[in-house]
N, C-alpha and C positions, 0 to 999 in steps of 0.2 A: 503494500500500500504506500502511497505517497505521504512523505511525513512533512506536510504543510502546516501553516498556522491552524487553518480550518480543521485539518485532521486532529491536531492536537487538542483544539478546544472541544471537539465532539468525542474525543477519547476521554478526556476529564469528565464531560457532562455524563456520558454513560458509566463511568465507573463511580461517579458521585451517587447517581440513582441506584446503582447495584448496591453500594455501601448502606444507603439510606433504607433500602428494604431488608437488607441482612441484618441491620440493627433493629429493624421494626418489630420482629417477632418478640425479642426479649423486652422492648419497651412496651408491646401490648400486654405482656404477663404482668410486668410491674404496675402499668396503669390499672390493669383490671383488679390486681390484689389491693393496690392503694385506694381505688373507687369502693370496692367491698368493706374495706376497714372503716373509710369515711362514712359510708351509708350506715354501717353498723354502729358507729360511734353516734351519729346524729339522730338514730331512729327515735330516741326519746326526747328530742329537742322539740319545742313547740313550733315545728316546721312542717305545714300541712303537704307540701309538694315534694317532700323528699323521696317519697316512693317513686314518683314520676321522674325525678332526677336520676335515681338509680336504674329505673328501666332504660331511659335514654342512653344512660353510659353503656349499659349492657348490649343494647342494639348496635350502639356505635362501634363498640369494640368487637362485636360479632363481624359487623359489616367490614371493618378494617382488616379483620382476620381473613375473611373472604377475599378482600383485595390482594392480601399479601399472598395467598395460595394461588390466586389468578395471575399475580406477576410471576411467581416461581415457574407455573405451567408455561407461561407465555415465554419465559427465558429458555426453557427446554425445547420450545417448539421454534422459535425465532432467535437464535444466538445472537446474531447481528442486528440490533434495532436500527431503525431509521430515525430521522429527527421528529417525525409525527408521533411515533411510539414513544420515544423518550419524554416528549411534552405531555402525552396524555397520562403517563404513568406519574410524572412529577406532580401534575394537577391533582390527580387521584390521591396521592402521598400527602400533598399539603392539604387538601380538603379534609381529610380524616384528622390529621395532626391538629389543625387550627379549631375544628370542631370539638376536639377533645380539650384543647386549651380553654375554649369558650365556655365548655361545661364545668371546668375547673374554676373559672373565674365567676361563674354564677354561685357557686358554693361560697366562695370568698366573699362576695358582695351581700349576697341575700341571706345566707344560713348563718355565718359566724357571729353577726351581732346578736343572734337571738340564742346561741348555744351558751352553755355553761363554761366555766373556766377550763375545766379538763378537756371538755370536747374542743373548745378552741385550740388549747395547746396541741392536742393531738393532730388537728387539721392542719395548723400552721406547720407542724413539724413534718407532716407527710408532703405538703406542697413544697416545702424548701428543699426536701430530699429529692422530690422529683424534679424540680429546677435544676439542683446540682448535677444529678445524672444527666439531664437533657444536653449540658454543655459539651458533653462528650458523644452522646449517643446521635444527637442532632447535627453533629459538626458537618455532615455532608450536605446540608441545606442550610445556608447562612440566613436567608432571608425568612423562611418559615420557622427555623429554629429560634430565631431572636423574637419573632411575634409569639411563638408559643411560650417562651420564659417570660415574656411581659404579661402574657394572659395569666400565668401562674402567681407571679410575685406582686405586680403593681395593685390588682385588685385587692389581694390579700394584705398588703402594706396599708392600702386606703382604708380597708375595713377595720383596721385597728383603732382608727380615730373615731369609729361609731359604736365601739363597745360600750356596755352600761359603764364601765369605767375606762374612757379613752386612754390610749397608750400612745401618746405622739412620739415619744423617743424610740419606741419599738418600730413605729411605722417609718421613722426616718432611718433607722438602721436597715429596716426591709428594703428601702430604696437604695441604700448603698449596697445591700446584698445583690439586688437586682443589677446594679451597674457592674458589680464584680462578676456575676454570672454572664453577663452580655459580653465583657471583655473577654472572659475565659473562653466562651462559645467562639468569638472571632479569632482568637488565638488558635484553637483547636482546628477550626476551619482553614486557617491559613497554613498550619503544619500539614493538614491532609492535602491541601492543594500542592504544596511542596513536594510531598511523597509522590503525588500522582505525575507530577511535572518530571520528577526525577526518574520515575519508571519509564515514562515515555522517552526520555532522552536515551536511557539505557537500550530500549528497543531500536530507536533510531540509529544508536552507534552499532548495534549488532547488524542492522540492515546494511550500513554503510561498509562495515567490514567484510560482509559476505559479497556486496558488489565489487569491493576492490579485490576480491580474490584473484579474479582473472588477471587484473593488471600486475599483481604481485608475481604470479606465475609466469607473466611474459617478461618480467624484469629479471627473471633468475639468471638467465645467461650473462646478463649484463654485471649483476652482482659478483659473478664469478671472477670477473676482471678486476674486481675491487678488493680482492681478499687481503693483501697487504695493508691497505688503507683500513679497512675494517678491523684487522686484527690490532692495530695501533689505537683505534678509538676504543676497542674494548678493554685494553689495558688502562686506559683512562678512566673509563665507566667503572671498572673493578674498585677504583679508590674514589669515586665521584658519587654523590647523592644526585639522583636522576631529577627530582623535583627542584631542589634549590640550588644544584650546581656547586654545593659545598663538599668538602671532604666527607667521606662516610667513615665507619669504624676503621676499615682496614687503612685508609688513607691517613686517618689521625694518629694511628699507632706509627705508621711509617715516618711521618713528618716529626712526631715527638722523639723518635729514635734519632733523627737527623738533629734535631735541636739539642740533645744532650752532648753532641760534639761540640757545641759552641758554649754551653753553659753547664753549671753543676746542679742548678736548682731551678724549678719552674712550678708556678701555680696552676692547678688545673680547677676549673670552674664548672659544675654542671647544673645546667639550666633546664627545670622542668616546669612547663607551661602550665598556668592555672586557667580554667574555664574554656579552655580550647576544645575538650571533649564535647561539651554541651553545644559549642557552635558547630562542631563537626557532625553531630548526631541531628541537630535540629534544621541546620541550613543545607546539609549535604556535603559530600567530599570535595566537590568543586569549590565551593566557598571556603571550606577548611584548607584547600591547597592555595587558595589566593592568599589567605591569612599567614600561612607559613612562608610564602614568598615575600609578603611584606614586611613580616618580622625578620627573615634573613637579610633583607635590603638595610634594615635598621642596624642589625647587629654588625654587618660587614662595614658600616659606616663608623660604628663606635669602637671596634677592636682595632688597635694600632697594626701597622704593617709588621712589627716584630712578634705579633702573636699568631696563634692558629685557630681557626674557627672551623668547627665540623658539626654535622648533623648526626646525632647518635642513633637517632631512630623515632618514629612516631612524632611527639610533641617535645622531644628531648634533644638539646643542644650542648655542645662542650666547646669551651674556649680555654686556651692555654697562653699563659705570659711568662716569658722568661725573667729571671732577676730574683732578688731577695725579698722585695717589699711587694704587699698588695697594691694594684693600681685602684686607688679609690676612685680617681676621676673616671676611668673606664667603666667601673662598676654603676656609678651614678648615671653615665650616659645610657648604659644597658637597661637598668631599671625604668628610667624616665622614657626611654624610647619604647619598650615593650608595652609599659603601662598606658602609653598615650593611647587615645581612641583611634580606632582603625575604621576608614571608610571603604567598604567593598561594594561594588554595585549600588551606589547611593544609598547604602545602609550602614549606620554606625554600630560597631561592635568593640569589645574591649577584652583584652586578656591580661593575665598578670604572669609573674615569674617567682618562682621560689628556687634559690640558688645555694647549693651546697659545694664546698670546695676543700681541697686537700693541698698540701705542700710536698712536693717531691725533692729530697729523700726523707723529709723529717717524718711524715706520717705514713709512707709506704715505701717498700724496697723496690718496686717494680712499676713500670708505667700503667699496666693493667690494674695493679692493686691502687694506684694513685687515683685513677678514674673511678674505680669501684668505691672507693672511700669518700670521694666528692658525691657521688650517687647515694650512697648511705647517709650522708648528711642531709642532703635534700630530703631524703625519703623520711628522716627522723623529723624535720620541720613540718612536713604534712601531717605525719602522726600525731605530733603535738598541736595541731590546727594552727600552725604559725605560717600559714601561706604568705607570700610575698615578702619573706625575710631573707637574709644570708646567714649561714652558719658554716663554721669550719668543722672538719671531722676530728673527733676528739675520743678520749679514752672511754667517756660515758656511752658513746654510741657504739664503741667497739664492746663494751661490757652487755649492752642491749642485744648485740647480735650473738655474743658467747650465750647469753640467757636463752635466746631463741633457738639456738643449736642445741642447748642441753635439754630443752623441754621437748624438742624434736626427738632427741636420742630416747627420752623416757617414753614417748608415744610409740617408739618403734620396738621397746623390750617385748618379749614373748610373753612375759608374765606382768600385766598391767598392775596387779595387786600389790606389788612391791612399794609403788609410790602412790598409786591412785586407790580412792577409796569411796564408799557411798554413804552419804548421811540421809536420815528420813525425818521429814517435818510433817507433823500432823495436820489434817483438815478436818473442822468440826462442823457440827450443825448448831442451831439456834440455842440448843440445850448444852452446848459444850461437850457433846459426846463425839468421840473420834469415829469418823466414817470412812476416812481414806488417809493415805500417806503419799507424799510426794518424794521420789528418789532424786537426791542431788548429788552429782559427782563432784569430788574434791581431790586436789593434788598437793602432796606435801613432799618436799626433798630437802635434805638437810643444808645442801648448798644454796637452794633458793628460797627456802622458807615456804610459806602458804602461798600458793599461786590462784589468783582468782579465775573462776571458770571462763569470764571474758577473754583472759588472756590465752589460756591453754586450749580453748575450744577453737578460737579464731586461728591459732596455728595448726590445730588438728585439721580444720577445714582446708586450709591453704595447702598442706603437704599430702592430703588425702588419707590421714590416718583417723579420720571422724568415723569411719566405718567399722574399724576394729573397736575403737573407744567406745562408740555407741552400742555395739552388740554386747561388749562386757558389761556394760552398765545394765542393760536390759536383763543380762543374765543373773547378775548379782541382785537386782530387784525381785526377779521371779523366785530365786533361793530364798531370800527373806521373807517374800509372801507365802512361799510354801511352808515355812516353819510357823507362820501364824495360823495357817489353815489347818496344820496338824494340832493345834491347840484350840480349834473350833472357832476361829475369829475370822469372820468373812470380811474383808476391808478391799476397797478399790486402791490399787498402787498405779500411781501416774508416774511416767518417765518422760523426761524431756528429749525431744528429737530435733536434730538439725535438718534444715532443708536439703543439705547435701546429702544426707542418709536417704532421703526420700526419692533422690534421683537413681537409686539403686532399683532396678526392676526387680529384683530378687527380696526386696525388703520384707514385703507381706509373708513370704515363705519362711525367712529367718525368725520372724516372730512367732509364726505358727509352729516351727520345730521347737523353739525355746518353750512355749507354753505346753507342748507335748512332753518335753524332757521332764518338766517339773510337775506336770499334771494340774495345771492351773486352769480354771474355767476363763474363757476370754472376756466374759463380761466384768471380771474383776481387774482388767488391765485398761489403763488409758494412756494415750500418748499425747504430750503437750508440745504444740508449735507456736511461735510468735506470728503476728500478722505479716512479718517481713517476707515470708514466702510468697505472698501475692505479688511481690514485685520481681520475682525471680523470672528469668528468661524461660525457664522449663516449668513454668506454674501448671500447666495442663497435665503434665506427666505426674507432678506431684499430687494434684487432686485426684488423679486416677489411682494412685497408690493408696491414698487416703480412703477412697472408696473401696478398695480391696480389703483394706484393714478393717473397716466398718462392717463389711460382710462377713468377717470372721467373728464379729461380736465385739470388737474392741472398740473403745470409746475416743473421741477425739476432742481435745480441749484447745481453745485458743488462748495462749498465755500472754500476759502483759496487754490485754485488750484495751484499746484507746490510744496506744502510742503510734500505731501504724496507719493504714488507710484501708477500711473496708467498706465498699458500697454496700447499700442496702440489698440491691439485687444479688450480689456476689455472695454476701453472707448467707442469704437465704438459700443459695445453691450449694453451699459447702456442707459436707456431711459431719457437722460440728454438733456435738451434744452440750457443750459447756463453754462458758466464757469466764476468764479469769480477769477481773478488774486490775489494772496496773496499780502497784502500790503508790506511785506518785499522786494519783487521784486521791487515794485514801488520805495521804498526808496533807493534801490540800483542801480537805474538807472545812477547816476552821477559818481559811483565808478565801476560798473561791466558792463556797456554797455546795448545795446538793444537786444543782441542775443536770451536771454531766452523768453523775451516777444515777439519777433518776431516769434519765434518758436511756441510759444502757439497760437498766431493768425493765423499762417499758419495751425497748426493742426485743430484748430477751424473751420477755412474756410473749410478745406478738409472735415471735418465730418459735416459740415452745422450747427455748434453751434455758439450762441451769446457769446460775451465777455464782462464782466464788469470789470474795473480797480478799485480796492479798495485802499483806503488810500491816495487819492489825497489831498495833503495839500497846493500846491503852484500853481501858474499859468503857471509856467515854466514846472512843471510836466504835466499839463492838455495839453498845447499846443505840448509838445514833443510826448505825447501819441496819440494826434490827428494826427500828421504827420505820426505815425507808423501804422495809420489805425484803432485804437480803436474807437469805436462808443458810449460807455456807461461808465459812471464813477461814483464814489461814494467816498466822503471824506469830511473833515472839510472844504475844499474850497467851497463846494456848501451847506453845512449846518450841523451843529452838530445834534446828536440825541436830540429830543425834547420830553418831556414828556406830553402827553395829549393835544397836541396842533397842530393838523394837520387841523384846520378849514380853509376854503378858504381865510379868510380875515387875517390870521396870516402867510401864506406862499403863494408865487405865484406858482400856480399849473396850469400847461398847459395839456390838455387831449392829450396824444399821442398814437401811437400805442404801444402795449405790446412788450417788448424786447424778449418774448419767442416765439417759433415757434407755430403758431396756429394749 
């Protein structure tokens, strides 16, 4: 096909409508559920027409669903839509969407002022959640999406002024939220357009390459006569970065070797760009390459002729200066040059730079070690959150590296129990009876002291040892639970699981084998994961493994709930039985109020989920959460984690029902 501007526009329009209908089925499900909840919530309000509204919504949702099915059938029958078909399906999509928005606006304007406070809060929360989700789901249709969000939020904000007790501040905040959602929707639409344009350009490039294949074959005989010239060019390319024309790694090592023939000391600076990855991911590699070329130009102007400049790879550069003193003026030019705003294709962007450096031979004995030391210094800065600073390699960094190496060695030992151990913390009900235990992995080594889980788990995930560690922890937890079962105590044992473990396709079989070994019923086991797995590139595979685990009868908890990002629709679709409220929200009860925890309890109740409040340390917190409706608790108030000491005679254990859905 010809790759004209008209073809590009048609390609984008066709893909936008396909994405709109692809997202539509999930949106219909969420809208239907939300409408049912609103109808059920307002059924007792003095609103005579609420039944008619509910019927109207049901008819509209059914009609839109039929339209969705018709579109999919049409696409299978006519894969290549013409402009008339695209326009027809876009109009049908917009009509259904805007009618839905209109029905929601009717509820906001007419029903909310007559509802009680609980009903008003529920409806407003649902409408805000729908608007938030719409910013991404409706990104393919810029116009209809914006109108729909306005239909949801503006009448809702306006109606806050007509409550029995008007809420002008909330109305104003509602308008601010509307503006934020509109901006977010526009940004999502812009990102989507950029992605489609990049895909189109890739297809165009492939087409051009194929068309040029014949020309390349024709030139083959001519190229044979240029062998000697090409050989010389390849030798230069072996030491040169193709994008920036700077030295590459090999060229840098060669030049530094030559430099040592004229000087006994040199400073090597490792430059790690900040915010470049975001630009490269959001704007595309073409824009990213232009940014790198712009930075290369600035660096080339800043580094003196006596210095050496190279691109180490990706967004990393290295420059070296001979002599015994740091070139402060050069560093100032580099920082100011890179931090300055960059204009690419009439768009302003900005990156930063974090620099680590080392001095040869004071900090390292070889050229490679000097570059590695400078790299470690830059990495240490980023690890400490000190982006945009300069740091010289020092003994502390070396010590950190030694510590990491030692932890890696401990993780590689065949017998993990030599230094790793498991502690158990009770989970109680509202009567303070223990109904479950959480298994917590710990590490202690004489030369390291007590190592925090955040430190050794991150290292285990990085070097691939998390699979063995996670399997060992689960076995230890099952062994302890089996001992309790022999004493007649039936408790749930929850075990923390890393998303990296869940990427193992054999994960569910490993759990099944372990339960069979210790003769433990699956309903007495729960695995805990944080919300962060939803941001993983392999989230679909992780969810598939979770479903396999749940099919075995094992329960799934979301740990530290509230710290990450879980959309309402995604939470509803996950095979989760219990939410564990992050301890930060419990600690903030006195300063920030109850609203967030009440919202979590409300959502959990709507989705049929249990809730555990973590980090309970005071009697006041416990009693307050009980009044809010929380039924299960965990924290130092009820017991600190204990190592290998969960015998009946050491703690008071009461057999209770499991807190997970059976």
